[in-house]
C-alpha positions as CSV (number, residue, x, y, z in Angstrom):
1,M,-29.1,-15.7,14.7
2,S,-27.7,-16.0,11.2
3,A,-29.1,-14.5,8.0
4,P,-32.2,-16.4,6.6
5,P,-31.5,-19.2,4.1
6,T,-33.0,-17.0,1.3
7,A,-30.4,-14.3,1.8
8,L,-28.3,-13.3,-1.2
9,D,-24.7,-14.1,-1.9
10,R,-22.8,-10.9,-1.1
11,R,-20.3,-11.0,-3.9
12,T,-23.0,-11.6,-6.5
13,A,-25.3,-8.9,-5.0
14,V,-22.6,-6.2,-5.0
15,A,-21.5,-7.1,-8.6
16,A,-25.1,-6.8,-9.7
17,I,-25.5,-3.4,-8.0
18,L,-22.3,-2.0,-9.6
19,L,-23.2,-3.3,-13.0
20,K,-25.4,-0.2,-13.5
21,R,-23.3,2.3,-11.6
22,G,-22.9,4.7,-14.5
23,N,-20.8,7.6,-13.3
24,A,-21.6,7.0,-9.6
25,L,-18.7,7.6,-7.2
26,V,-18.4,4.6,-4.8
27,V,-17.1,4.7,-1.3
28,S,-16.6,1.3,0.3
29,G,-16.4,0.5,4.0
30,L,-13.4,-1.3,5.4
31,G,-13.2,-5.1,5.1
32,S,-15.6,-7.3,3.1
33,S,-17.4,-4.4,1.5
34,S,-14.2,-3.1,-0.1
35,Y,-13.3,-6.7,-1.1
36,D,-16.7,-7.0,-2.8
37,V,-16.5,-3.7,-4.6
38,H,-13.0,-4.6,-5.8
39,A,-14.0,-8.1,-6.9
40,A,-16.7,-6.5,-9.1
41,G,-13.9,-4.6,-10.9
42,D,-11.4,-2.0,-9.8
43,H,-12.4,1.5,-10.9
44,D,-10.8,5.0,-10.7
45,A,-14.1,6.2,-9.1
46,N,-13.9,3.7,-6.2
47,Y,-12.7,5.1,-2.9
48,Y,-11.7,2.2,-0.7
49,L,-11.6,2.8,3.0
50,W,-9.0,0.6,4.8
51,G,-9.7,2.0,8.2
52,A,-11.8,4.7,10.0
53,M,-14.5,2.2,11.0
54,G,-17.9,3.9,11.1
55,S,-16.9,6.6,8.6
56,A,-18.0,5.3,5.3
57,A,-21.4,7.1,5.3
58,L,-19.8,10.3,6.5
59,V,-17.1,10.2,3.8
60,G,-19.8,9.6,1.3
61,Y,-21.8,12.5,2.7
62,G,-18.9,14.9,2.4
63,L,-18.3,13.8,-1.1
64,A,-22.0,14.2,-2.0
65,Q,-21.9,17.7,-0.6
66,A,-18.7,18.6,-2.5
67,R,-19.9,17.0,-5.8
68,P,-23.7,17.5,-6.1
69,D,-23.3,16.8,-9.8
70,R,-22.5,13.2,-9.2
71,C,-24.3,10.3,-7.6
72,V,-22.5,8.9,-4.5
73,W,-23.0,5.4,-3.4
74,V,-21.7,4.1,-0.1
75,I,-21.3,0.3,0.0
76,T,-20.6,-0.8,3.6
77,G,-21.3,-3.6,6.0
78,D,-23.7,-3.8,9.0
79,G,-20.8,-3.7,11.5
80,E,-19.2,-0.7,10.0
81,Q,-22.5,1.2,9.7
82,L,-23.4,0.3,13.3
83,M,-20.2,2.1,14.4
84,G,-21.4,5.3,12.6
85,L,-25.1,5.6,13.6
86,G,-24.6,9.2,14.6
87,G,-23.6,10.1,11.1
88,L,-27.0,9.1,9.8
89,A,-28.6,12.0,11.8
90,S,-26.3,14.5,10.2
91,I,-27.0,13.1,6.8
92,G,-30.8,13.2,7.5
93,V,-30.6,16.9,8.5
94,A,-28.5,17.9,5.4
95,K,-30.7,15.9,3.0
96,P,-28.3,15.4,0.1
97,K,-30.3,14.1,-2.9
98,N,-27.3,12.4,-4.5
99,L,-26.3,10.1,-1.6
100,T,-27.3,6.4,-1.4
101,I,-26.1,4.2,1.4
102,I,-26.1,0.4,0.7
103,V,-25.6,-1.7,3.8
104,I,-24.5,-5.3,3.0
105,D,-25.9,-7.0,6.1
106,N,-24.8,-10.5,7.0
107,G,-25.8,-10.1,10.6
108,H,-22.2,-10.7,11.8
109,F,-18.9,-8.9,12.4
110,G,-17.0,-10.5,9.6
111,E,-13.6,-8.9,10.2
112,T,-13.3,-9.9,13.9
113,G,-14.4,-13.5,13.9
114,M,-18.0,-13.7,12.7
115,Q,-19.6,-12.8,16.0
116,V,-23.3,-12.0,15.7
117,S,-23.8,-8.3,15.1
118,H,-26.6,-6.1,16.4
119,T,-28.5,-6.5,13.2
120,G,-28.2,-10.2,13.7
121,K,-30.0,-9.6,17.0
122,G,-32.8,-7.6,15.5
123,I,-31.6,-4.0,15.1
124,N,-33.2,-2.6,12.0
125,L,-31.0,-0.1,10.2
126,T,-33.8,1.0,7.8
127,S,-35.8,2.0,10.8
128,V,-32.9,3.9,12.2
129,A,-32.4,5.8,8.9
130,A,-36.2,6.5,8.7
131,A,-36.0,7.9,12.2
132,C,-33.1,10.1,11.0
133,D,-35.5,11.6,8.4
134,F,-34.2,9.6,5.3
135,P,-37.1,9.9,2.8
136,T,-36.3,6.5,1.3
137,T,-35.3,3.3,2.9
138,G,-35.6,-0.3,1.8
139,L,-34.8,-3.9,2.6
140,I,-33.6,-6.3,-0.1
141,R,-33.7,-10.0,0.6
142,D,-33.9,-11.8,-2.8
143,S,-33.1,-11.5,-6.4
144,A,-36.4,-10.0,-7.3
145,G,-35.9,-7.3,-4.7
146,L,-32.4,-6.7,-6.0
147,A,-33.6,-6.2,-9.5
148,A,-36.2,-3.7,-8.3
149,F,-33.6,-2.0,-6.2
150,N,-31.3,-1.6,-9.2
151,D,-34.1,0.0,-11.2
152,E,-34.8,2.4,-8.3
153,L,-31.1,3.4,-8.1
154,Q,-31.5,4.9,-11.6
155,T,-34.3,7.3,-10.5
156,Q,-33.9,10.8,-9.1
157,A,-34.0,10.8,-5.3
158,T,-35.7,13.4,-3.1
159,G,-33.1,13.1,-0.3
160,P,-30.6,10.5,1.1
161,R,-31.5,6.9,0.7
162,L,-30.5,3.9,2.8
163,Y,-31.0,0.3,1.7
164,V,-30.1,-2.9,3.6
165,V,-29.2,-5.9,1.4
166,K,-29.5,-9.1,3.4
167,V,-26.7,-11.5,2.5
168,S,-25.6,-14.9,3.8
169,A,-22.9,-15.0,6.4
170,A,-20.5,-17.0,4.3
171,N,-16.9,-15.6,3.9
172,S,-16.0,-14.9,0.3
173,P,-12.3,-15.0,-0.8
174,R,-10.6,-11.7,-0.3
175,S,-10.2,-9.5,-3.4
176,L,-7.7,-6.9,-2.1
177,P,-7.8,-3.4,-3.6
178,P,-4.7,-1.2,-3.4
179,R,-3.6,-0.6,0.2
180,D,-1.7,2.6,-0.6
181,A,-4.0,5.3,0.8
182,V,-2.1,8.1,-1.0
183,F,-2.4,6.2,-4.3
184,I,-6.1,5.7,-3.8
185,K,-6.7,9.3,-2.9
186,N,-4.7,10.7,-5.8
187,R,-6.3,8.3,-8.3
188,F,-9.7,9.4,-7.1
189,R,-8.8,13.1,-7.2
190,Q,-7.5,12.7,-10.8
191,H,-10.8,11.0,-11.7
192,L,-12.6,14.0,-10.4
193,G,-10.3,16.3,-12.4
194,L,-8.4,17.5,-9.4
195,S,-4.6,17.6,-9.1
196,P,-2.9,15.1,-6.7
197,C,-1.9,16.6,-3.4
């Protein structure tokens, strides 16, 4: 089952979300999510994950705990988030108010051959997050929903938020961020005012 024909274009949706990022720190999951974030404009406050499948939400959670003064946005795919479902329970218990997880959901495993993913077969990640005690969840399917979502991102949260953005299953051209993990880490640390290590 593929995404409905009204699904958003992933590259356009991610660019629209990042347009109002302000000082948000952005963690992107491996594969297409990192390509989308990079295509919207490389930034010192972007932390691209090239591996560690299933870890994007947990990396964002750790960052949100360490920097409660900054909004942390995790932009990841449905396949990557499906690999890290257990992390949602830990986030739900800790309740960081500055963490928002944005799942770009095309209903497929884009990095391994476009096989239909669990969300393509009906698994609802917003319901999973709600069951993990996330106070706010949402599903975005069209440009009107995306505009309302962008407005909501500018408001103060009462706890962790998870939103699913339904996108078409088309493969966008790759926009490759730096692959040097040490460079990415040190650049991000410098952005936070920390010395490289």
